PyMOL CGO cylinders between C-alpha atoms (Angstrom):
from pymol import cmd
from pymol.cgo import CYLINDER

trace = [
    CYLINDER, -10.91, -17.49, -10.67, -9.42, -17.04, -7.25, 0.3, 1, 1, 1, 1, 1, 1,
    CYLINDER, -9.42, -17.04, -7.25, -8.12, -13.61, -5.62, 0.3, 1, 1, 1, 1, 1, 1,
    CYLINDER, -8.12, -13.61, -5.62, -5.55, -13.99, -3.06, 0.3, 1, 1, 1, 1, 1, 1,
    CYLINDER, -5.55, -13.99, -3.06, -3.00, -11.42, -1.43, 0.3, 1, 1, 1, 1, 1, 1,
    CYLINDER, -3.00, -11.42, -1.43, 0.84, -12.15, -1.60, 0.3, 1, 1, 1, 1, 1, 1,
    CYLINDER, 0.84, -12.15, -1.60, 3.72, -10.33, -0.02, 0.3, 1, 1, 1, 1, 1, 1,
    CYLINDER, 3.72, -10.33, -0.02, 7.62, -10.65, -1.07, 0.3, 1, 1, 1, 1, 1, 1,
    CYLINDER, 7.62, -10.65, -1.07, 9.94, -9.59, 2.14, 0.3, 1, 1, 1, 1, 1, 1,
    CYLINDER, 9.94, -9.59, 2.14, 13.10, -10.22, -0.13, 0.3, 1, 1, 1, 1, 1, 1,
    CYLINDER, 13.10, -10.22, -0.13, 14.23, -9.91, -3.98, 0.3, 1, 1, 1, 1, 1, 1,
    CYLINDER, 14.23, -9.91, -3.98, 14.91, -13.92, -4.13, 0.3, 1, 1, 1, 1, 1, 1,
    CYLINDER, 14.91, -13.92, -4.13, 11.29, -14.43, -2.91, 0.3, 1, 1, 1, 1, 1, 1,
    CYLINDER, 11.29, -14.43, -2.91, 9.85, -12.62, -5.99, 0.3, 1, 1, 1, 1, 1, 1,
    CYLINDER, 9.85, -12.62, -5.99, 12.34, -14.74, -8.08, 0.3, 1, 1, 1, 1, 1, 1,
    CYLINDER, 12.34, -14.74, -8.08, 11.25, -17.94, -6.53, 0.3, 1, 1, 1, 1, 1, 1,
    CYLINDER, 11.25, -17.94, -6.53, 7.66, -16.94, -6.91, 0.3, 1, 1, 1, 1, 1, 1,
    CYLINDER, 7.66, -16.94, -6.91, 7.81, -16.22, -10.56, 0.3, 1, 1, 1, 1, 1, 1,
    CYLINDER, 7.81, -16.22, -10.56, 9.98, -19.60, -10.87, 0.3, 1, 1, 1, 1, 1, 1,
    CYLINDER, 9.98, -19.60, -10.87, 7.12, -21.79, -9.14, 0.3, 1, 1, 1, 1, 1, 1,
    CYLINDER, 7.12, -21.79, -9.14, 4.25, -19.99, -11.30, 0.3, 1, 1, 1, 1, 1, 1,
    CYLINDER, 4.25, -19.99, -11.30, 5.92, -20.40, -14.58, 0.3, 1, 1, 1, 1, 1, 1,
    CYLINDER, 5.92, -20.40, -14.58, 5.50, -23.92, -15.59, 0.3, 1, 1, 1, 1, 1, 1,
    CYLINDER, 5.50, -23.92, -15.59, 1.98, -23.73, -14.60, 0.3, 1, 1, 1, 1, 1, 1,
    CYLINDER, 1.98, -23.73, -14.60, -1.19, -23.53, -17.05, 0.3, 1, 1, 1, 1, 1, 1,
    CYLINDER, -1.19, -23.53, -17.05, -3.52, -20.26, -16.73, 0.3, 1, 1, 1, 1, 1, 1,
    CYLINDER, -3.52, -20.26, -16.73, -2.97, -16.51, -16.29, 0.3, 1, 1, 1, 1, 1, 1,
    CYLINDER, -2.97, -16.51, -16.29, -1.67, -14.89, -13.06, 0.3, 1, 1, 1, 1, 1, 1,
    CYLINDER, -1.67, -14.89, -13.06, -1.94, -11.09, -12.78, 0.3, 1, 1, 1, 1, 1, 1,
    CYLINDER, -1.94, -11.09, -12.78, -0.64, -9.11, -9.76, 0.3, 1, 1, 1, 1, 1, 1,
    CYLINDER, -0.64, -9.11, -9.76, -2.82, -5.84, -9.19, 0.3, 1, 1, 1, 1, 1, 1,
    CYLINDER, -2.82, -5.84, -9.19, -1.77, -2.82, -7.44, 0.3, 1, 1, 1, 1, 1, 1,
    CYLINDER, -1.77, -2.82, -7.44, -4.62, -0.40, -7.61, 0.3, 1, 1, 1, 1, 1, 1,
    CYLINDER, -4.62, -0.40, -7.61, -5.10, 0.19, -11.13, 0.3, 1, 1, 1, 1, 1, 1,
    CYLINDER, -5.10, 0.19, -11.13, -1.66, -1.19, -11.99, 0.3, 1, 1, 1, 1, 1, 1,
    CYLINDER, -1.66, -1.19, -11.99, -1.87, -4.80, -13.56, 0.3, 1, 1, 1, 1, 1, 1,
    CYLINDER, -1.87, -4.80, -13.56, 1.19, -6.81, -14.43, 0.3, 1, 1, 1, 1, 1, 1,
    CYLINDER, 1.19, -6.81, -14.43, 1.70, -10.44, -15.64, 0.3, 1, 1, 1, 1, 1, 1,
    CYLINDER, 1.70, -10.44, -15.64, 2.99, -12.32, -12.41, 0.3, 1, 1, 1, 1, 1, 1,
    CYLINDER, 2.99, -12.32, -12.41, 5.50, -14.22, -14.56, 0.3, 1, 1, 1, 1, 1, 1,
    CYLINDER, 5.50, -14.22, -14.56, 7.24, -11.01, -15.40, 0.3, 1, 1, 1, 1, 1, 1,
    CYLINDER, 7.24, -11.01, -15.40, 9.94, -10.23, -12.89, 0.3, 1, 1, 1, 1, 1, 1,
    CYLINDER, 9.94, -10.23, -12.89, 10.40, -6.93, -14.48, 0.3, 1, 1, 1, 1, 1, 1,
    CYLINDER, 10.40, -6.93, -14.48, 6.64, -6.18, -14.40, 0.3, 1, 1, 1, 1, 1, 1,
    CYLINDER, 6.64, -6.18, -14.40, 6.72, -6.86, -10.57, 0.3, 1, 1, 1, 1, 1, 1,
    CYLINDER, 6.72, -6.86, -10.57, 9.71, -5.08, -9.66, 0.3, 1, 1, 1, 1, 1, 1,
    CYLINDER, 9.71, -5.08, -9.66, 8.05, -2.08, -10.89, 0.3, 1, 1, 1, 1, 1, 1,
    CYLINDER, 8.05, -2.08, -10.89, 5.17, -2.61, -8.14, 0.3, 1, 1, 1, 1, 1, 1,
    CYLINDER, 5.17, -2.61, -8.14, 5.17, -1.14, -4.98, 0.3, 1, 1, 1, 1, 1, 1,
    CYLINDER, 5.17, -1.14, -4.98, 6.26, -4.22, -2.79, 0.3, 1, 1, 1, 1, 1, 1,
    CYLINDER, 6.26, -4.22, -2.79, 6.39, -2.64, 0.56, 0.3, 1, 1, 1, 1, 1, 1,
    CYLINDER, 6.39, -2.64, 0.56, 2.87, -4.18, 1.24, 0.3, 1, 1, 1, 1, 1, 1,
    CYLINDER, 2.87, -4.18, 1.24, 0.97, -7.02, 0.01, 0.3, 1, 1, 1, 1, 1, 1,
    CYLINDER, 0.97, -7.02, 0.01, -0.48, -7.07, -3.49, 0.3, 1, 1, 1, 1, 1, 1,
    CYLINDER, -0.48, -7.07, -3.49, -3.49, -8.85, -5.21, 0.3, 1, 1, 1, 1, 1, 1,
    CYLINDER, -3.49, -8.85, -5.21, -2.78, -11.98, -7.11, 0.3, 1, 1, 1, 1, 1, 1,
    CYLINDER, -2.78, -11.98, -7.11, -5.62, -13.09, -9.49, 0.3, 1, 1, 1, 1, 1, 1,
    CYLINDER, -5.62, -13.09, -9.49, -5.49, -16.83, -10.31, 0.3, 1, 1, 1, 1, 1, 1,
    CYLINDER, -5.49, -16.83, -10.31, -7.40, -17.37, -13.47, 0.3, 1, 1, 1, 1, 1, 1,
    CYLINDER, -7.40, -17.37, -13.47, -7.05, -20.77, -13.23, 0.3, 1, 1, 1, 1, 1, 1,
    CYLINDER, -7.05, -20.77, -13.23, -7.03, -22.01, -9.45, 0.3, 1, 1, 1, 1, 1, 1,
    CYLINDER, -7.03, -22.01, -9.45, -6.13, -25.67, -9.84, 0.3, 1, 1, 1, 1, 1, 1,
    CYLINDER, -6.13, -25.67, -9.84, -4.77, -27.50, -6.57, 0.3, 1, 1, 1, 1, 1, 1,
    CYLINDER, -4.77, -27.50, -6.57, -1.25, -27.30, -8.23, 0.3, 1, 1, 1, 1, 1, 1,
    CYLINDER, -1.25, -27.30, -8.23, -1.41, -23.56, -8.79, 0.3, 1, 1, 1, 1, 1, 1,
    CYLINDER, -1.41, -23.56, -8.79, -2.40, -23.00, -5.40, 0.3, 1, 1, 1, 1, 1, 1,
    CYLINDER, -2.40, -23.00, -5.40, 0.19, -25.38, -3.52, 0.3, 1, 1, 1, 1, 1, 1,
    CYLINDER, 0.19, -25.38, -3.52, 2.60, -23.27, -5.89, 0.3, 1, 1, 1, 1, 1, 1,
    CYLINDER, 2.60, -23.27, -5.89, 1.83, -19.61, -4.36, 0.3, 1, 1, 1, 1, 1, 1,
    CYLINDER, 1.83, -19.61, -4.36, 0.71, -20.98, -0.61, 0.3, 1, 1, 1, 1, 1, 1,
    CYLINDER, 0.71, -20.98, -0.61, 3.98, -19.55, 1.01, 0.3, 1, 1, 1, 1, 1, 1,
    CYLINDER, 3.98, -19.55, 1.01, 3.53, -16.38, -0.45, 0.3, 1, 1, 1, 1, 1, 1,
    CYLINDER, 3.53, -16.38, -0.45, -0.33, -15.97, 0.53, 0.3, 1, 1, 1, 1, 1, 1,
    CYLINDER, -0.33, -15.97, 0.53, -1.11, -13.51, 3.42, 0.3, 1, 1, 1, 1, 1, 1,
    CYLINDER, -1.11, -13.51, 3.42, -4.22, -11.90, 5.00, 0.3, 1, 1, 1, 1, 1, 1,
    CYLINDER, -4.22, -11.90, 5.00, -5.75, -8.99, 3.05, 0.3, 1, 1, 1, 1, 1, 1,
    CYLINDER, -5.75, -8.99, 3.05, -4.49, -5.93, 4.29, 0.3, 1, 1, 1, 1, 1, 1,
    CYLINDER, -4.49, -5.93, 4.29, -6.40, -3.43, 6.01, 0.3, 1, 1, 1, 1, 1, 1,
    CYLINDER, -6.40, -3.43, 6.01, -6.01, 0.24, 6.33, 0.3, 1, 1, 1, 1, 1, 1,
    CYLINDER, -6.01, 0.24, 6.33, -4.75, 1.49, 9.67, 0.3, 1, 1, 1, 1, 1, 1,
    CYLINDER, -4.75, 1.49, 9.67, -6.61, 4.69, 11.22, 0.3, 1, 1, 1, 1, 1, 1,
    CYLINDER, -6.61, 4.69, 11.22, -3.21, 6.59, 11.87, 0.3, 1, 1, 1, 1, 1, 1,
    CYLINDER, -3.21, 6.59, 11.87, -1.13, 6.40, 8.88, 0.3, 1, 1, 1, 1, 1, 1,
    CYLINDER, -1.13, 6.40, 8.88, -3.98, 5.14, 6.18, 0.3, 1, 1, 1, 1, 1, 1,
    CYLINDER, -3.98, 5.14, 6.18, -1.53, 2.73, 4.68, 0.3, 1, 1, 1, 1, 1, 1,
    CYLINDER, -1.53, 2.73, 4.68, -2.28, -1.28, 4.63, 0.3, 1, 1, 1, 1, 1, 1,
    CYLINDER, -2.28, -1.28, 4.63, -1.07, -3.65, 7.34, 0.3, 1, 1, 1, 1, 1, 1,
    CYLINDER, -1.07, -3.65, 7.34, -1.26, -7.42, 7.43, 0.3, 1, 1, 1, 1, 1, 1,
    CYLINDER, -1.26, -7.42, 7.43, -3.64, -8.92, 9.75, 0.3, 1, 1, 1, 1, 1, 1,
]
cmd.load_cgo(trace, "trace")
């Protein structure tokens, strides 16, 4: 199992992400705080706060799975001192 952070800057990126992981084996979960959704669910993803990177848990981290998601992966967000909101480093 591997955990990474992903970010979607447009609605079409979410669609492309779901299409790229749908045929793969294993489970993919998107996590935002205590909110966990199946990463193959468009409705579930659009219910999340997509203004910041979200955590993606890849249960079967094969080379094929990692290649499918590599264009969406970003660095782990860190909290800024002034606003307390995450930013991408």
